[in-house]
Phi, psi and omega in degrees: 000127181238166182233129180254186179243149167269123186240325189277136177307324184286338173289317178300313183296323181295319176294314180303313187278317186264357185259185179251166182236140174229134190236136173227182184291329184254337185215160165246127182245116173262142180209146169209161180285150179230171183258016180279331183086359176224166183275142175229146186227142176226153177240143175228107182231116185282153178297343178291339185289319178170184179291173185298326178296320179293316181297319183288330181288317177303321183292316178297320180295314186282330178292317178291329172294322175292321175299320182297322187257011185301326181293336181275341186277147170293154183262156176097031181231150174254138181234134164240121182260124176252113183279146175253168185301316181302342185289353179293329183267009188286140175262165183295318180293329175287326177298315180301310178303318186290320179288322172300319173298318180289325180292322172295318176304319185268003180064044186255350178276151179291000000 
């Protein structure tokens, strides 16, 4: 099972328009099914969240968190994570817990 990246703007638009949304204090998780047979992830982190160092830290934490729970996730979905301001103070373990909570809520776990 592998994880890819969403790179193209139309992929992001497809997830935003045709997908579903899960909301927590730190992130908004958009997801929709794809035809790839594997999960792909994209990040959208506004400059309002923080400086570039903080934004890249958030991205690294959530990317690693998704890799950690990858074996528990159903395959064949595109995910877009939109970070909110409180995510700047997020620890790795809290990020994992938050993603598991959102995936349970969205019935994305096996």
